[in-house]
C-alpha positions in Angstrom: 20.6 7.0 16.7 20.3 10.6 15.6 18.2 11.9 12.7 19.6 14.8 10.5 18.6 18.3 11.6 16.5 18.8 8.5 14.7 15.4 8.7 11.0 15.8 7.9 8.6 14.4 10.4 5.0 14.6 9.2 1.4 13.6 9.6 -0.8 12.8 6.6 -4.5 13.2 6.0 -6.9 13.0 3.1 -9.6 15.7 2.5 -12.7 13.5 2.1 -11.8 11.4 5.2 -11.5 14.3 7.5 -13.2 17.5 6.2 -16.9 16.4 6.2 -19.8 17.4 3.9 -17.9 16.8 0.7 -21.1 16.8 -1.3 -19.9 17.2 -4.9 -17.8 14.1 -4.8 -18.4 10.6 -6.1 -17.7 9.1 -2.7 -20.4 11.3 -1.0 -22.9 10.2 -3.6 -22.0 6.6 -3.2 -22.1 6.8 0.6 -25.5 8.4 0.6 -27.1 6.1 -2.0 -26.3 2.7 -0.6 -28.2 -0.1 -2.3 -29.9 -3.1 -0.6 -27.6 -6.0 0.1 -24.5 -3.8 -0.5 -21.9 -4.3 2.2 -19.9 -1.1 1.5 -19.8 1.7 2.5 -20.4 0.7 6.1 -21.6 4.3 6.9 -21.7 7.7 5.3 -18.8 10.1 6.2 -21.2 12.9 7.2 -19.4 15.6 9.1 -16.3 13.3 9.5 -13.8 15.1 11.9 -15.2 18.5 10.8 -11.6 19.3 9.8 -12.9 21.7 7.2 -13.6 24.0 10.1 -11.2 22.7 12.7 -8.0 22.6 10.7 -6.2 25.0 13.1 -6.8 22.5 16.0 -5.4 19.7 13.8 -2.2 21.7 13.1 -1.8 22.5 16.8 -2.0 18.7 17.4 0.7 18.2 14.7 3.0 20.6 16.5 2.3 19.0 19.8 3.3 15.6 18.3 6.6 17.0 17.2 5.8 17.3 13.5 7.6 19.8 11.3 5.5 19.0 8.2 2.0 18.1 7.2 0.7 16.3 4.2 -2.9 17.2 3.3 -5.0 16.9 0.2 -7.2 19.5 -1.4 -10.5 18.4 -2.7 -11.0 18.5 -6.5 -14.8 18.3 -6.1 -14.8 21.5 -4.0 -12.3 23.4 -6.1 -14.0 22.5 -9.4 -17.6 21.7 -8.5 -18.7 22.0 -12.1 -16.7 21.3 -15.3 -14.5 24.2 -16.0 -15.9 26.3 -13.1 -13.5 27.0 -10.3 -14.6 28.1 -6.9 -12.7 31.2 -5.6 -14.3 30.6 -2.2 -12.9 27.1 -1.9 -9.5 28.2 -3.2 -9.5 31.0 -0.6 -10.4 28.4 2.1 -7.4 26.2 1.2 -5.2 29.2 1.2 -6.3 29.8 4.8 -5.6 26.2 5.6 -2.1 26.4 4.2 -1.4 29.7 5.9 -2.4 28.2 9.2 0.1 25.4 8.6 2.9 27.8 7.7 2.1 30.0 10.7 3.0 27.0 12.9 6.3 26.3 11.0 5.0 23.3 9.2 6.2 22.4 5.7 3.2 21.7 3.4 3.0 18.7 1.1 -0.2 18.9 -0.9 -1.9 16.0 -2.7 -4.2 16.9 -5.6 -6.1 13.6 -5.9 -6.7 11.3 -2.9 -9.2 8.7 -4.3 -12.2 11.1 -4.7 -13.5 12.7 -7.8 -16.0 15.4 -8.8 -19.4 14.0 -9.8 -19.2 15.9 -13.1 -15.9 14.2 -13.9 -17.4 10.7 -13.2 -20.3 11.6 -15.6 -17.7 12.4 -18.3 -16.3 8.9 -18.0 -14.0 9.4 -14.9 -10.6 7.8 -15.1 -11.7 5.5 -17.9 -12.0 8.5 -20.2 -9.2 9.5 -22.6 -10.0 13.1 -21.5 -9.3 12.3 -17.9 -5.6 13.5 -18.0 -6.7 16.8 -19.7 -9.3 17.5 -17.0 -6.8 16.7 -14.2 -4.0 18.8 -15.6 -6.3 21.8 -15.9 -7.2 21.5 -12.2 -3.6 20.9 -11.2 -2.6 24.1 -13.0 -5.3 26.1 -11.3 -4.0 24.8 -7.9 -0.5 25.8 -8.8 -1.6 29.3 -9.8 -3.7 29.9 -6.7 -2.0 27.9 -4.0 1.6 27.3 -5.2 3.2 30.1 -3.1 2.1 28.3 0.1 3.0 24.7 -1.0 6.5 23.2 -0.4 5.8 20.1 -2.5 2.9 19.1 -4.8 1.9 15.5 -5.1 -0.3 14.7 -8.1 -2.0 11.4 -7.3 -2.2 9.3 -4.1 -1.6 5.6 -4.6 -2.9 5.3 -8.2 -2.7 1.6 -8.4 -4.5 1.2 -5.1 -7.3 3.3 -6.6 -7.4 1.1 -9.7 -7.3 -2.1 -7.7 -10.1 -1.1 -5.2 -12.4 0.6 -7.7 -11.9 -1.4 -10.9 -10.5 -4.8 -10.0 -11.9 -5.8 -6.6 -14.8 -3.3 -6.9 -15.1 -2.3 -3.3 -14.8 1.5 -3.9 -16.9 3.5 -6.3 -17.7 3.0 -9.1 -17.5 -0.7 -7.9 -16.5 -2.2 -11.2 -14.7 -5.6 -11.6 -13.1 -5.4 -15.0 -9.3 -6.0 -15.6 -9.4 -4.0 -18.8 -11.0 -1.0 -17.1 -8.4 -1.3 -14.3 -5.5 -1.2 -16.9 -7.1 1.8 -18.7 -7.4 3.7 -15.4 -3.7 3.1 -14.6 -2.6 4.2 -18.1 -4.8 7.3 -17.8 -3.4 8.1 -14.4 0.2 7.8 -15.7 -0.8 10.3 -18.4 -2.5 12.5 -15.9 0.6 12.6 -13.7 2.8 13.6 -16.6 0.4 16.2 -17.8 -0.2 17.6 -14.3 3.6 17.7 -13.7 4.1 19.8 -16.9 1.1 22.0 -16.0 2.4 22.8 -12.6 5.9 23.5 -13.9 4.5 25.9 -16.5 3.3 28.1 -13.6 6.5 27.9 -11.6 9.3 25.4 -10.9 7.5 23.9 -7.8 8.7 20.5 -6.6 6.2 17.9 -7.9 6.0 14.2 -7.1 3.6 11.3 -6.8 2.6 9.1 -3.9 3.3 5.6 -5.1 2.5 2.7 -2.9 5.2 0.0 -3.1 4.3 -3.7 -2.8 7.5 -5.8 -2.4 7.8 -9.4 -3.4 10.6 -11.8 -2.2 10.9 -15.5 -2.6 11.8 -17.9 0.2 15.5 -18.8 0.1 14.8 -22.4 -0.9 12.4 -21.6 -3.8 11.9 -22.8 -7.4 13.1 -20.8 -10.4 9.5 -20.1 -11.4 8.9 -18.6 -7.9 11.6 -16.0 -8.6 10.1 -15.3 -12.0 6.7 -14.9 -10.4 8.0 -12.5 -7.8 9.7 -10.4 -10.5 6.4 -10.4 -12.5 4.3 -9.4 -9.5 6.8 -6.6 -8.6 6.7 -5.3 -12.2 2.9 -5.2 -12.2 2.6 -3.5 -8.8 5.6 -1.1 -9.1 7.8 -0.9 -12.1 4.9 -0.9 -14.6 3.6 2.4 -13.2 
């Protein structure tokens, strides 16, 4: 079996999980203010893999693995540490990261939101706020302006329904809510945020833009009742087609 010459083999990471010291994010605040009798988080991320400083080593490993692409995320909480205030220093850092990938012949797929949020954004209501999509689109536009020439594909949001499920339905991730209405509102706001961010990025230049949508597939057993098939269709709609 042969893959096409231009087939993309990549490795994916998320900024908060590997960079370390992501101090302006809601996850950092949550990890470092664990309450009594609270199971999660199991431990703070701390320095993580120190990929903020060791990204060149990471990309060398990607090349060694036979990758020709990387999917990374940029951290909103670093780029916009205060509302409306963008960090030239952090944007320059991410330019260096992307240049290092390009130097090694790696295509760059860049995710703008991978589960973590700036603390100021959360204080303004986070993804439950009607203003969420506006804030996110403004950030997306800035990333397109400052980083776009080094990005092959922009991804707006990583697994939005996973975020809504874990943060607002099951309540394991921050803000650890268990409210079906909140979960629905978050999903609707993320749909709006993707659409706004798409248009904002395209207003800068016609960069390729997508979304990372997790797909949960439901099938019925071959000898099943009609209502089982209806249930599978409903579950598939809620987890996939709805978004």
